[in-house]
C-alpha angles and dihedrals in degrees: 000000000000115000135207116203103208097190127041136133124224106180095119092184095057103122099211094046093044093049094047092047092049093050091048094045094242109143108232110195142107093252094050091048089053091053092048093051091050096043095049098039093245104173095183140007132196106227113204136192113272101187109080091193095056112115123245120312088038116218091339094150094050095046097044091049090054091052089055088058095045124020090200088075119086116192125224117184126208128238114224112208091217089052100047101116128136088263091056090047090054091051091054092046092052089054091049091050089052089050094230094120123065099187148334134252134206123197113213109179092034085056115038092234128107119235089242093059112126091235089078100043098092090052091052089053090049090052090054092049093053095034096236124137127246114225114210122198106232131176131011122013130224099248133028097242094075126089111244095190087081090054098056106124096226093080088064089069090073095056093040088060096040094047102034093165095053117089115227125193120201105218111219092008087266092292120221088021092060096143092055092047092048088055091055090050090050097044102040121055090202097055122094132167138216122218099220129138100010083149136008132240114353115357118232134192092276091054089049093053093051095042093048091053093048096045096045090051091051095046095046096041095049095035086208112116085161091070102056122089127198116235138155110201088224129219088034087064132025110258099219098046091043091052089052092048095050092045087057094043097048118063112255092239088067098046098098093052098041098041099041125348099059098052092041089056100041096047094036091229096161094220 
């Protein structure tokens, strides 16, 4: 089965990611990523800004250069709330016109700004215009010095209603607020979720039990297996072991949609 990883990070010089990966014995390099994509039949991967302080469009030059090296990689830039001027908007639009970006991401929690903040509204309209999704960090943050109240998924309901033609993806399915996130997927036709980073490092049997319970609730409650996207959040979790964990947690009848079809459709990857 071909797989799309809808959430990875490829800034190999990012100090926090590099340190974590080294401590957890997860190789974090371009060559290792290539081997992992080949080994696990990953036909495409959404590569996302790692540096939360990078101005809009976050890490665009790095990500687009990586796509030139490997067409399996599909860049998504971040929108910094302190760099959300008309000039920044024009930069993002130019990249969308050139079809080198496949989406945008905002990082509530890492930035003390709610998704519904007006600073982002013009970018949501731009996403609608070019038919690309907006990934929203929801749930726990990597690091205790961030404010998770901004990353609670319920605030996304406001923009889902206000921008009904814009597609929003709840990164991490709002974990640990999975029930709230599942309600948004059920209620709003334009809200999807990725299943990345439900644990860190190398998943074990305790992680599997918890993840299975959470994902089965979300799938059964929403009744929308067509709206969940597999993702890892590599290098925060090992790609191979996380694939195995999610395969066990998600009923087999949904594998084709969750592991491939949904991301291919939402990001218009053409795979």
